[in-house]
C-alpha positions as CSV (number, residue, x, y, z in Angstrom):
1,M,-5.9,5.6,51.4
2,A,-9.4,6.5,50.3
3,N,-8.1,9.3,48.1
4,P,-4.9,8.9,46.2
5,T,-2.0,11.7,46.8
6,Q,-1.3,13.2,43.6
7,I,2.1,10.8,43.1
8,D,0.1,7.9,42.8
9,Q,-2.2,9.5,40.6
10,I,0.6,10.4,38.0
11,A,2.1,6.8,38.8
12,E,-1.2,5.9,37.5
13,R,-1.2,8.1,34.5
14,V,2.3,7.2,33.5
15,E,1.3,3.3,33.6
16,R,-1.2,4.3,31.1
17,L,0.3,6.6,29.0
18,L,3.1,3.7,28.8
19,L,0.1,0.9,27.5
20,R,-1.2,2.9,25.3
21,Y,2.6,3.5,23.6
22,E,3.0,-0.1,23.8
23,E,0.0,-0.4,22.4
24,L,0.6,2.4,19.3
25,Q,4.1,1.1,18.4
26,R,2.3,-2.8,17.7
27,T,-0.6,-1.0,15.8
28,N,2.2,1.0,13.6
29,A,4.2,-2.5,13.2
30,L,1.4,-3.8,11.8
31,L,0.9,-1.2,9.3
32,A,4.1,-0.5,8.4
33,E,4.3,-4.0,7.4
34,Q,1.0,-3.6,5.2
35,V,2.3,-0.8,3.4
36,E,4.7,-3.0,2.7
37,V,3.2,-6.3,1.0
38,L,1.2,-3.4,-0.2
39,T,4.6,-1.4,-2.2
40,H,5.4,-5.0,-3.3
41,E,1.6,-6.0,-5.0
42,R,2.0,-2.5,-6.3
43,D,5.6,-3.0,-7.8
44,S,4.1,-6.4,-9.2
45,L,1.1,-4.9,-10.8
46,K,3.1,-2.1,-12.4
47,S,5.3,-4.5,-13.8
48,R,2.8,-6.6,-15.6
49,L,1.4,-4.1,-16.5
50,G,4.7,-3.4,-18.7
51,A,5.3,-6.3,-19.8
52,A,1.1,-6.0,-21.3
53,R,2.0,-3.6,-22.2
54,A,4.7,-4.1,-24.6
55,R,3.8,-7.3,-25.6
56,V,0.0,-5.1,-26.7
57,E,2.6,-2.7,-29.0
58,A,4.7,-6.0,-30.3
59,L,1.8,-7.1,-31.5
60,L,0.2,-4.0,-33.0
61,E,3.7,-3.9,-34.9
62,R,3.1,-6.5,-36.7
63,L,-0.3,-5.9,-38.3
64,P,-0.3,-5.0,-41.7
65,E,-0.2,-0.9,-42.1
66,S,-4.2,-0.9,-43.7
67,Q,-5.7,-2.6,-40.1
68,A,-2.9,-1.0,-38.2
69,P,-5.0,2.6,-37.4
70,A,-8.5,0.3,-37.1
71,A,-7.0,-2.1,-34.7
72,I,-5.6,1.2,-32.1
73,N,-9.4,2.5,-33.0
74,K,-10.7,-0.2,-31.2
75,A,-8.7,-0.2,-28.2
76,A,-9.3,3.2,-27.7
77,P,-11.7,3.7,-24.7
């Protein structure tokens, strides 16, 4: 059987496609897991940023009126 029949060629191609499909499924699962981890990290950082902003605003409110504009100007980039 030196020349594979058309059915054998199709069967071989289907096998390769199935292997590739399984590989893509594993890759997709890993990427979905990474997205979940990064989403959690982003949400945590946003929460920390909000808390830091609130602390800075509270500190700015405690400054006397005569010093508040100078402190704000120093904080501006």
